[in-house]
Steps between C-alpha positions, in 0.01 A plus 500: 500500500153531645470137612489410869425849628190440714533647842765751397270797548314527826130561518427871497849591385527821301731501201689824460543629148646790303333627183711708262327708235539808288242771443391575148619859519851372572502247219260543218671637192243378251344845514838668464479555127464874464540830677146466631559144608804590706434848624122512493448177691818473702425400856128551446477171309358328807306785647574647841359207698701211364810713475525467877635169624236495769242437228626139494400451863159434644301267275657602170708189423433147626708183481384143557744213544448165326635178646737285301463202733145495635211451254140601548205273422550558125868413506617862464731658752323646801443876501601709796315802626524818292746742660572868432819704492572638847778754504786657309854374557716809483836324495576185305851452354379285210260759360575618149448846358137608519392196700293511819457225759200415716450269796236230492401217736308188399293283731635153430530176701623145458174388342581722206844351428760701310398787269577448131308783337284800579214701358510880496222752449532870434194701607646836395408661170860518384743217436834450669802283428542205735865406539503221757366339815735347756373282784738482794575262788294205387589242767758247383484658157634856505379746241286459190540736204233583246637698206213682332614788276149565378246778467199460729183672379170542680354156570181578306699473175565128549273196486758307702705623792865581436722218621873475565709194576797445729844503336517122475559311176276206412448289195123454457522142629682617814266784594359460853149362453324792674658743246432303181161652418622850585790448259272378223240774552758776481624378161143491371458860617816604319380353169160670491237396249639671190214748468438867568720804516760478770491757777783670685468284811487168316775241535400290201757369254376415152624510141428707193656572162668831418186665364541835676795653314291696252198727514292430187223733620737790429547396139670232295843655546470439874396136466754226563475127430419261784805307615438149625236245416609444141768321300575822313573719802556272801588656835534421870188586697459804720287554808127526429325825593154440357456855370219557252571447128550789263203608290665440162669171585327274754816287523710795618488623855437866575787697643510669836747705697461246781584141408382232744763300680449240769537744787810344650682533168484878535797651674474435869838615623681828544755556232622776276422302188131513588525866413748442221276241343201727522736743336426298187143623518616849576735494202215382279218712639674814622854536367441391140210740433687790660815424306310444176328836532838664547638334187185592309575861591851449360678616812788283381576314178405133505843402370825484690758707315809310614622222726607770743139616527400144593766498770357831619198313635719401795667834562311814404178318422223622271336829580124483541238774496379596846149365444636159394736483795221593739293205378787258556662627819210442746492127428668325795519182294721683251710724721775243529493443126493855371768703668413862436728639773285810516577580137278480194680190379437129472808297596589134510782320684797402282458134393789268582579447133640855475639547850850397394500601133256693282597317182588140595144391417582560132766230480435168329623317808235663721229447239580126506566478874151621584360197318640280778475727803262783406124514553430234237774242567307184412432536128839457332554147370767287336510520121487137388401532134617749242350708359235557770158368409148620578227291661227708334269304271654532154159441342383823660817710525727368230874447543653673803844343494763744620699688238811519720785323317814323614697773325335754735625313806832331431727808507421529873511134610862497627605284205211254518251419228129530577472121507792474745354773720165321510668169577697657785179666631624856466224656289183634663178659384267765639187441295222760484377391161211256533345674803445833324478414129130393490407840647766715337289621208234624745754652740663692215162637393507702824750768600746224591749377243662173604682198359510132578857443616759228530836555667786251475774510763836331542654379827857630496798339667477751784146363565325822401242512222544699180209586270588398144192590298153644537223416257208742467197359318171643374195324354523468123304773321355228277316342794574259783540195279783674317720485812712788623734775395815489712811710551815384677716744697852440624702662781682824423707731718511824303326713243134481406529120509550516878185714531308251287626217719394681821159557345474129407579406859227739614238321288604174666466650848162654420375150421673361807339766720148411389570127527645551846210704630218292350646149509803458727360731765121502469400167343769267633485620861193711583240335280605135525517511881150643556321168431720340768390766747135434421520119500700493824242706687212298355630153579780505757402575858712751688623208712607298195879468474509614137288806578750590773785448255365701207284771654787742582592497132155629399497819705365797302509320164127516426493861617785605273343313209166672554676837506676407178171414329370836611787725396792319338392228258150625424386677183668839483705408808860586569638194319302573183609864511869443549601163349530415133246216502237762584137390491605146403713451811280265702372320192857424398582370848207258465644364175836452675324320790422221251863392539503524882592172669469482879784253551736714290466780754746315723832675444701187408231395250491850353878509451501158336207589274679814378813293432694707752582199717518123495472250783838413649526339845861616529400867490345716774123445520533219245514738204778612270444853374629584154528864607695444819482865603119529476406693815124434492549126447794455739337691786155369417608137528627569852161642597307228315685221679448667839126533433468141383697363797273688742184387319620139493570498872164657576288280273661180630421604858128462435469249217658177622428323172371566150178324602444762770516766230269314264244464779502868601162628371585868544828474312350300216206740465745795504714360221207379289335842506827684448560303179145471372372846590777736614709420194204337329596593144800270539328224698562236234874556481694178568772673701290577808623302804244237600551581869539138595841519668669713761773591251237644265363710785850620594570604140164677460530694826863589423393641163226711661736637765779563248261680264343719767828587672832470318381510139282801568783674684737438208266657244352774718743680726745591226243694301597846619874427551522400130193660342511828690727604212260490206798494264597164643152345506276686251140378492383655171629536143327759283703506177645233277872466438587788265591406144815631341434820308197598707474813715481279808828333403669840459368596844645177642838596352498857626308465832503133600377566854204707381412238237503222757291704743243568227475125448473365856272590793415872503505726803140464622504121486845499660371691800213254533733201461743625762222585744354151478819295501636691796189396692533141383870478586467603864502278808256557782599605850362177646567267208522133597786332315568142399598300808292725727145489636309798630416313822727250676192308616387407148502137619541323830683208334860526619615266220371741236645797687844337514490414128399858422785631714742288294349651183557853629858416602568354155374816332732710718792283393397535135492878531858503628604274211334732246682799648829318459419426136439866434850575626657258252632721219531202267120479495447800272131439444429556869566872479563587133594833346237680709661365820172364642572190710218249450302501824140435390503152655652603832231376743496799736449871447437828670205721414486696176683481165768247586545279189491193725275292724259208448162565663293192578229602257405702195436801718531760224 
């Protein structure tokens, strides 16, 4: 677009520009982690000078245009004269919340050609957030937009000047010659040299293993194994911080309350979830200690006495001592979470699962339904062999073949035999056996008491699922090689048998809750995407088409992950405190990562692998589902196809042939490093795409976008709507199934509610669970959803903009179709006994706890 432009700009012509920025005191929430951080710093974060917009005037901030069409003697684009911000624009309709605009004029003439980039220098002591630069009225050209969205620190912190490029899209081979070296130099700057401790103002992306989860200097009990870099505990890589090693283990990195992030990965936008996310730190560092001290003083029993007392969390709340309440109430990050209403009580909003009925969660139909439309809807699989087998090494663990018999199942198969039900693809399995069994002996040596579980379900004629049998297994007392000791439990509607059955279902859900949080939610979305974020920033220029495609789906991911390593998944963190896997949580997720296959993350491939679907060109999306009324799969395939169609259109705009893709050095370097370093423990797997065709690129990018948007939405935003009732989604089990004749069994007969409550998550951990999952289940006030961009000028390519508009229109049509499905009473799985229409894959949402909406990225 920059060819043939000589003479367009007259000699001595001044280019008029508008710079949009945000002051640190408006934006920066990284310090908002405590009462002192919020109240003590407040608007004094910048100091009185920079707090005034006039501080940006004078010679505080300079910009220097770079030509995209006129090279200097070294072949690089000519540099214009450094220019400073001139004046504040008080009225600009396009300004967002907290943004300020400034006028600027550049001396520029026809010998300089057309600008394609600019340098910026900040001479103030405090950073600011640069949103954009717009150049106006370029003769015969119109406006040029430079989207920046970056923190600008004092220039002395950088060896190279900060550079930003116009919102054009170029393959490396198509980059205007005067910009080529600038493009290459910026990528070198982003990669760094792999040494030293990273500083706050750095923008360097590099890799490291998960060696910062423990704190061995505080004792062996606080140490945790390193994840990544080994065949035993492989793991995706995280962002490198370069902190010093611990004293006791030179391979482990020391912990800090501040974890380095490339600065632009830190929140740089106004949104309520900034505060809600930092609420995670407040829960960990402020709320937990205050609450723990109150429980230590026995202000309330640690056990719920009845189901009604659990429901009281949403009505009367739990009374707190004044000193505890006073420690919680001043925290602005928690005020929206903890509704005290001026009383000495801690209240929570009623979760959707009990808004229509307080008891529907107890039904077998709802227990089964949540396996296909709850928070963990992608684990159930077709039962193809009977009895179920284990993949554990029999030389190490002995025989783990299921003890469930055909006689257990056939009375409830609507007249079919087990073999006939398998042949007609009507038996399904929720398997939490192999994942927990190798660690079960160690888990049960703690205060937790858990089982490895298998659940077999039957697809009834009305297309709902019915649980037929639950198998609870423990390691054999004679040692691992002796196999297991298993019990099989069958459905019951009355008497103590019904209480036993409800308890058996609870053990299953306890396992499912840990698997969901550590694998479906953390590992398979948060952790596996982070290497893509790093590799993309290291090897794809901001003007590369694939950078433009994927970057919106990375927003906040590294930041959230760093917060998680600090307070959620670390030693003694919230996950270890409140989920049954305890201190083995992350280690177990690493063992499960051994089976992770990138190409299977595509929804159609996942459904086929689990036996849930088979290819059929006559069916919608080319797949025939064996559970026709499978809300996650049915809605997900609509979203998957829309994503893939958009990605296909976009990729084929820029790569005219497979050879063009093969010859793209940035793309090939990106993929090579992603495979060999980012997911380096799996670099030798044969299933990795070779990245030699456009179709391979389309599939890979579709998987990344699906994982970061729709998959994450499906497993994240239902956490409080379903799990806000701890009875429905318990996270801990503390007692084994009572044996007949024991005191515990008599208690189960006489007080079944009390017996169950003594077994599952107790009161303290429940309050922690609910506090955290309410934060995680909320949408931000300025969330950017799938099919949206936060700036309409993300590219100047009208072809890409039109394709993106079609994508957004398709998603709107899908949302209407999903609403219609939820109104079809024949589709019982879409609302179930709890009357919760399945909306987790509706693309749009309002702010707050909505049980719907697909943000572009793993934003929380």
